[in-house]
N, CA, C and O atoms as CSV, one atom per row, in Angstrom:
chain,resi,resn,atom,element,x,y,z
A,1,MET,N,N,-10.710,3.778,32.838
A,1,MET,CA,C,-9.487,4.445,33.238
A,1,MET,C,C,-8.302,3.772,32.564
A,1,MET,O,O,-8.179,2.549,32.630
A,2,SER,N,N,-7.446,4.518,31.933
A,2,SER,CA,C,-6.286,3.981,31.249
A,2,SER,C,C,-5.234,3.537,32.253
A,2,SER,O,O,-5.032,4.177,33.284
A,3,ASP,N,N,-4.563,2.424,31.935
A,3,ASP,CA,C,-3.508,1.947,32.822
A,3,ASP,C,C,-2.156,2.531,32.448
A,3,ASP,O,O,-1.146,2.188,33.063
A,4,GLY,N,N,-2.116,3.412,31.444
A,4,GLY,CA,C,-0.874,4.049,31.039
A,4,GLY,C,C,0.087,3.099,30.354
A,4,GLY,O,O,1.253,3.442,30.155
A,5,GLY,N,N,-0.373,1.918,29.991
A,5,GLY,CA,C,0.485,0.951,29.314
A,5,GLY,C,C,1.316,0.104,30.255
A,5,GLY,O,O,2.196,-0.631,29.805
A,6,PHE,N,N,1.056,0.190,31.558
A,6,PHE,CA,C,1.825,-0.569,32.531
A,6,PHE,C,C,1.095,-1.850,32.899
A,6,PHE,O,O,-0.097,-1.830,33.203
A,7,GLU,N,N,1.818,-2.965,32.870
A,7,GLU,CA,C,1.232,-4.230,33.301
A,7,GLU,C,C,1.224,-4.318,34.821
A,7,GLU,O,O,0.355,-4.970,35.399
A,8,TYR,N,N,2.167,-3.679,35.463
A,8,TYR,CA,C,2.309,-3.728,36.909
A,8,TYR,C,C,1.791,-2.427,37.513
A,8,TYR,O,O,2.314,-1.351,37.223
A,9,GLY,N,N,0.768,-2.528,38.348
A,9,GLY,CA,C,0.148,-1.345,38.946
A,9,GLY,C,C,1.103,-0.527,39.786
A,9,GLY,O,O,0.972,0.694,39.863
A,10,GLY,N,N,2.081,-1.193,40.428
A,10,GLY,CA,C,3.062,-0.471,41.238
A,10,GLY,C,C,3.884,0.486,40.396
A,10,GLY,O,O,4.185,1.599,40.829
A,11,ALA,N,N,4.251,0.058,39.189
A,11,ALA,CA,C,5.022,0.931,38.295
A,11,ALA,C,C,4.192,2.130,37.895
A,11,ALA,O,O,4.690,3.255,37.848
A,12,ARG,N,N,2.921,1.889,37.606
A,12,ARG,CA,C,2.019,2.985,37.233
A,12,ARG,C,C,1.908,3.990,38.382
A,12,ARG,O,O,1.930,5.201,38.157
A,13,ALA,N,N,1.791,3.489,39.602
A,13,ALA,CA,C,1.681,4.367,40.770
A,13,ALA,C,C,2.957,5.187,40.967
A,13,ALA,O,O,2.894,6.383,41.251
A,14,LEU,N,N,4.106,4.543,40.816
A,14,LEU,CA,C,5.376,5.259,40.986
A,14,LEU,C,C,5.560,6.340,39.928
A,14,LEU,O,O,6.021,7.440,40.232
A,15,VAL,N,N,5.202,6.032,38.697
A,15,VAL,CA,C,5.314,7.021,37.631
A,15,VAL,C,C,4.380,8.194,37.915
A,15,VAL,O,O,4.753,9.350,37.717
A,16,GLY,N,N,3.171,7.897,38.377
A,16,GLY,CA,C,2.223,8.966,38.704
A,16,GLY,C,C,2.723,9.850,39.832
A,16,GLY,O,O,2.606,11.073,39.768
A,17,MET,N,N,3.283,9.229,40.870
A,17,MET,CA,C,3.820,10.008,41.992
A,17,MET,C,C,4.997,10.863,41.540
A,17,MET,O,O,5.140,12.011,41.961
A,18,HIS,N,N,5.828,10.302,40.689
A,18,HIS,CA,C,6.982,11.040,40.194
A,18,HIS,C,C,6.542,12.233,39.362
A,18,HIS,O,O,7.082,13.330,39.505
A,19,GLU,N,N,5.566,12.019,38.497
A,19,GLU,CA,C,5.060,13.109,37.665
A,19,GLU,C,C,4.488,14.232,38.534
A,19,GLU,O,O,4.740,15.410,38.281
A,20,GLU,N,N,3.722,13.862,39.549
A,20,GLU,CA,C,3.140,14.859,40.443
A,20,GLU,C,C,4.232,15.655,41.163
A,20,GLU,O,O,4.141,16.877,41.287
A,21,SER,N,N,5.258,14.954,41.631
A,21,SER,CA,C,6.364,15.631,42.329
A,21,SER,C,C,7.112,16.582,41.404
A,21,SER,O,O,7.473,17.689,41.805
A,22,LEU,N,N,7.344,16.153,40.167
A,22,LEU,CA,C,8.033,17.034,39.219
A,22,LEU,C,C,7.207,18.283,38.921
A,22,LEU,O,O,7.751,19.383,38.825
A,23,ARG,N,N,5.914,18.114,38.777
A,23,ARG,CA,C,5.047,19.274,38.527
A,23,ARG,C,C,5.098,20.251,39.706
A,23,ARG,O,O,5.166,21.465,39.512
A,24,GLU,N,N,5.065,19.711,40.926
A,24,GLU,CA,C,5.160,20.565,42.112
A,24,GLU,C,C,6.511,21.279,42.159
A,24,GLU,O,O,6.578,22.469,42.466
A,25,PHE,N,N,7.581,20.554,41.854
A,25,PHE,CA,C,8.907,21.162,41.828
A,25,PHE,C,C,8.960,22.306,40.829
A,25,PHE,O,O,9.491,23.374,41.134
A,26,LEU,N,N,8.409,22.090,39.628
A,26,LEU,CA,C,8.452,23.131,38.600
A,26,LEU,C,C,7.712,24.394,39.025
A,26,LEU,O,O,8.149,25.503,38.718
A,27,VAL,N,N,6.600,24.234,39.724
A,27,VAL,CA,C,5.863,25.400,40.221
A,27,VAL,C,C,6.756,26.199,41.164
A,27,VAL,O,O,6.886,27.415,41.030
A,28,VAL,N,N,7.366,25.506,42.115
A,28,VAL,CA,C,8.225,26.184,43.094
A,28,VAL,C,C,9.464,26.756,42.413
A,28,VAL,O,O,9.879,27.872,42.725
A,29,TRP,N,N,10.062,26.004,41.486
A,29,TRP,CA,C,11.261,26.491,40.803
A,29,TRP,C,C,10.945,27.761,40.010
A,29,TRP,O,O,11.723,28.715,40.029
A,30,ARG,N,N,9.820,27.774,39.324
A,30,ARG,CA,C,9.440,28.964,38.547
A,30,ARG,C,C,9.220,30.168,39.448
A,30,ARG,O,O,9.573,31.289,39.080
A,31,GLN,N,N,8.644,29.952,40.616
A,31,GLN,CA,C,8.468,31.046,41.577
A,31,GLN,C,C,9.833,31.557,42.045
A,31,GLN,O,O,10.060,32.764,42.121
A,32,ALA,N,N,10.725,30.638,42.352
A,32,ALA,CA,C,12.073,31.025,42.791
A,32,ALA,C,C,12.816,31.752,41.681
A,32,ALA,O,O,13.523,32.727,41.937
A,33,ASP,N,N,12.659,31.286,40.463
A,33,ASP,CA,C,13.327,31.933,39.333
A,33,ASP,C,C,12.782,33.339,39.112
A,33,ASP,O,O,13.545,34.278,38.883
A,34,ALA,N,N,11.460,33.482,39.180
A,34,ALA,CA,C,10.850,34.802,38.996
A,34,ALA,C,C,11.304,35.776,40.089
A,34,ALA,O,O,11.469,36.970,39.840
A,35,ALA,N,N,11.502,35.250,41.298
A,35,ALA,CA,C,11.942,36.086,42.420
A,35,ALA,C,C,13.466,36.225,42.459
A,35,ALA,O,O,14.011,36.912,43.323
A,36,GLN,N,N,14.142,35.574,41.525
A,36,GLN,CA,C,15.607,35.580,41.441
A,36,GLN,C,C,16.256,35.164,42.763
A,36,GLN,O,O,17.212,35.778,43.237
A,37,VAL,N,N,15.697,34.100,43.335
A,37,VAL,CA,C,16.236,33.554,44.584
A,37,VAL,C,C,17.663,33.077,44.345
A,37,VAL,O,O,17.953,32.401,43.358
A,38,ARG,N,N,18.540,33.441,45.262
A,38,ARG,CA,C,19.934,32.980,45.199
A,38,ARG,C,C,20.090,31.794,46.122
A,38,ARG,O,O,19.682,31.839,47.283
A,39,LEU,N,N,20.678,30.741,45.609
A,39,LEU,CA,C,20.909,29.556,46.423
A,39,LEU,C,C,22.130,29.787,47.316
A,39,LEU,O,O,23.013,30.572,46.969
A,40,PRO,N,N,22.180,29.109,48.459
A,40,PRO,CA,C,23.349,29.246,49.335
A,40,PRO,C,C,24.623,28.807,48.621
A,40,PRO,O,O,24.576,27.951,47.738
A,41,THR,N,N,25.732,29.373,48.989
A,41,THR,CA,C,27.024,28.988,48.416
A,41,THR,C,C,27.311,27.531,48.755
A,41,THR,O,O,27.150,27.101,49.898
A,42,THR,N,N,27.733,26.787,47.754
A,42,THR,CA,C,28.005,25.365,47.941
A,42,THR,C,C,29.045,24.905,46.935
A,42,THR,O,O,29.244,25.533,45.894
A,43,SER,N,N,29.700,23.809,47.256
A,43,SER,CA,C,30.635,23.210,46.300
A,43,SER,C,C,29.934,22.148,45.448
A,43,SER,O,O,30.538,21.579,44.538
A,44,ASP,N,N,28.667,21.886,45.744
A,44,ASP,CA,C,27.898,20.900,44.998
A,44,ASP,C,C,27.540,21.484,43.630
A,44,ASP,O,O,26.811,22.473,43.557
A,45,PRO,N,N,28.040,20.890,42.551
A,45,PRO,CA,C,27.793,21.459,41.220
A,45,PRO,C,C,26.313,21.477,40.832
A,45,PRO,O,O,25.910,22.243,39.957
A,46,TYR,N,N,25.510,20.642,41.475
A,46,TYR,CA,C,24.084,20.607,41.152
A,46,TYR,C,C,23.304,21.735,41.812
A,46,TYR,O,O,22.153,21.988,41.456
A,47,ASP,N,N,23.923,22.412,42.768
A,47,ASP,CA,C,23.222,23.454,43.517
A,47,ASP,C,C,23.871,24.830,43.409
A,47,ASP,O,O,23.597,25.704,44.231
A,48,VAL,N,N,24.726,25.036,42.410
A,48,VAL,CA,C,25.416,26.322,42.305
A,48,VAL,C,C,24.534,27.423,41.725
A,48,VAL,O,O,24.840,28.609,41.855
A,49,SER,N,N,23.439,27.021,41.086
A,49,SER,CA,C,22.523,28.016,40.518
A,49,SER,C,C,21.144,27.390,40.359
A,49,SER,O,O,20.990,26.171,40.432
A,50,ARG,N,N,20.157,28.230,40.143
A,50,ARG,CA,C,18.811,27.717,39.888
A,50,ARG,C,C,18.797,26.867,38.624
A,50,ARG,O,O,18.129,25.834,38.574
A,51,GLU,N,N,19.523,27.294,37.616
A,51,GLU,CA,C,19.556,26.568,36.351
A,51,GLU,C,C,20.204,25.195,36.520
A,51,GLU,O,O,19.732,24.203,35.964
A,52,ALA,N,N,21.299,25.149,37.298
A,52,ALA,CA,C,21.968,23.864,37.542
A,52,ALA,C,C,21.049,22.919,38.303
A,52,ALA,O,O,21.006,21.723,38.013
A,53,LEU,N,N,20.320,23.449,39.270
A,53,LEU,CA,C,19.378,22.635,40.044
A,53,LEU,C,C,18.275,22.091,39.139
A,53,LEU,O,O,17.924,20.914,39.221
A,54,LEU,N,N,17.740,22.939,38.288
A,54,LEU,CA,C,16.683,22.511,37.367
A,54,LEU,C,C,17.194,21.413,36.433
A,54,LEU,O,O,16.522,20.401,36.232
A,55,THR,N,N,18.368,21.615,35.870
A,55,THR,CA,C,18.950,20.619,34.967
A,55,THR,C,C,19.150,19.295,35.690
A,55,THR,O,O,18.875,18.233,35.131
A,56,HIS,N,N,19.623,19.351,36.914
A,56,HIS,CA,C,19.844,18.137,37.695
A,56,HIS,C,C,18.531,17.411,37.977
A,56,HIS,O,O,18.428,16.205,37.756
A,57,VAL,N,N,17.541,18.134,38.457
A,57,VAL,CA,C,16.267,17.509,38.817
A,57,VAL,C,C,15.589,16.908,37.586
A,57,VAL,O,O,15.026,15.817,37.669
A,58,LEU,N,N,15.634,17.590,36.466
A,58,LEU,CA,C,14.985,17.073,35.256
A,58,LEU,C,C,15.779,15.949,34.605
A,58,LEU,O,O,15.208,15.107,33.912
A,59,GLY,N,N,17.098,15.927,34.822
A,59,GLY,CA,C,17.935,14.886,34.226
A,59,GLY,C,C,17.981,13.608,35.027
A,59,GLY,O,O,18.239,12.540,34.471
A,60,CYS,N,N,17.737,13.693,36.321
A,60,CYS,CA,C,17.816,12.508,37.184
A,60,CYS,C,C,16.883,11.376,36.765
A,60,CYS,O,O,17.316,10.224,36.736
A,61,PRO,N,N,15.639,11.652,36.442
A,61,PRO,CA,C,14.752,10.538,36.082
A,61,PRO,C,C,15.273,9.731,34.892
A,61,PRO,O,O,15.185,8.503,34.894
A,62,ALA,N,N,15.802,10.395,33.899
A,62,ALA,CA,C,16.319,9.681,32.729
A,62,ALA,C,C,17.496,8.796,33.122
A,62,ALA,O,O,17.578,7.641,32.704
A,63,ARG,N,N,18.408,9.342,33.928
A,63,ARG,CA,C,19.561,8.544,34.362
A,63,ARG,C,C,19.119,7.381,35.238
A,63,ARG,O,O,19.649,6.275,35.131
A,64,HIS,N,N,18.142,7.638,36.107
A,64,HIS,CA,C,17.663,6.583,37.001
A,64,HIS,C,C,16.975,5.473,36.208
A,64,HIS,O,O,17.208,4.294,36.476
A,65,LEU,N,N,16.144,5.823,35.254
A,65,LEU,CA,C,15.467,4.814,34.443
A,65,LEU,C,C,16.464,3.999,33.625
A,65,LEU,O,O,16.306,2.788,33.473
A,66,THR,N,N,17.489,4.663,33.100
A,66,THR,CA,C,18.527,3.960,32.347
A,66,THR,C,C,19.224,2.948,33.247
A,66,THR,O,O,19.439,1.803,32.850
A,67,TRP,N,N,19.578,3.373,34.466
A,67,TRP,CA,C,20.239,2.494,35.413
A,67,TRP,C,C,19.344,1.300,35.762
A,67,TRP,O,O,19.808,0.160,35.783
A,68,MET,N,N,18.060,1.564,36.035
A,68,MET,CA,C,17.144,0.465,36.386
A,68,MET,C,C,17.039,-0.541,35.245
A,68,MET,O,O,17.023,-1.749,35.485
A,69,CYS,N,N,16.969,-0.060,34.015
A,69,CYS,CA,C,16.880,-0.968,32.866
A,69,CYS,C,C,18.143,-1.808,32.743
A,69,CYS,O,O,18.071,-2.996,32.430
A,70,GLU,N,N,19.296,-1.201,32.987
A,70,GLU,CA,C,20.553,-1.950,32.952
A,70,GLU,C,C,20.562,-3.042,34.016
A,70,GLU,O,O,21.000,-4.163,33.756
A,71,GLN,N,N,20.076,-2.712,35.221
A,71,GLN,CA,C,20.033,-3.701,36.304
A,71,GLN,C,C,19.088,-4.845,35.954
A,71,GLN,O,O,19.415,-6.011,36.173
A,72,LEU,N,N,17.938,-4.521,35.422
A,72,LEU,CA,C,16.983,-5.551,35.039
A,72,LEU,C,C,17.538,-6.432,33.920
A,72,LEU,O,O,17.341,-7.647,33.921
A,73,ARG,N,N,18.231,-5.809,32.967
A,73,ARG,CA,C,18.825,-6.557,31.859
A,73,ARG,C,C,19.832,-7.576,32.409
A,73,ARG,O,O,19.873,-8.723,31.962
A,74,GLU,N,N,20.641,-7.143,33.382
A,74,GLU,CA,C,21.612,-8.062,33.994
A,74,GLU,C,C,20.918,-9.207,34.715
A,74,GLU,O,O,21.331,-10.361,34.595
A,75,LEU,N,N,19.867,-8.894,35.463
A,75,LEU,CA,C,19.144,-9.945,36.174
A,75,LEU,C,C,18.530,-10.949,35.212
A,75,LEU,O,O,18.554,-12.155,35.456
A,76,MET,N,N,17.982,-10.442,34.123
A,76,MET,CA,C,17.364,-11.335,33.146
A,76,MET,C,C,18.391,-12.194,32.434
A,76,MET,O,O,18.084,-13.300,31.989
A,77,ALA,N,N,19.620,-11.682,32.326
A,77,ALA,CA,C,20.696,-12.426,31.671
A,77,ALA,C,C,21.358,-13.408,32.637
A,77,ALA,O,O,22.251,-14.165,32.256
A,78,GLY,N,N,20.906,-13.382,33.893
A,78,GLY,CA,C,21.474,-14.296,34.875
A,78,GLY,C,C,22.672,-13.737,35.602
A,78,GLY,O,O,23.385,-14.467,36.291
A,79,GLY,N,N,22.907,-12.399,35.449
A,79,GLY,CA,C,24.064,-11.765,36.076
A,79,GLY,C,C,23.769,-11.381,37.443
A,79,GLY,O,O,24.630,-10.831,38.129
């Protein structure tokens, strides 16, 4: 069984759980898109449309990983 290149099993588990959740989200999002589901009116820019929600959900992991790397870099630098 491949470890996915992770030295720490916890990281591998988190990545696997995240991937599974994203796949489940995409299934539901595609169903909602096909049914042209309208989201409730909101002032939240991430929830104003199905497309905005999709962009937000898919963009969050990249932003979160970038933030985590920045935090780790600071810790390693003694900050």
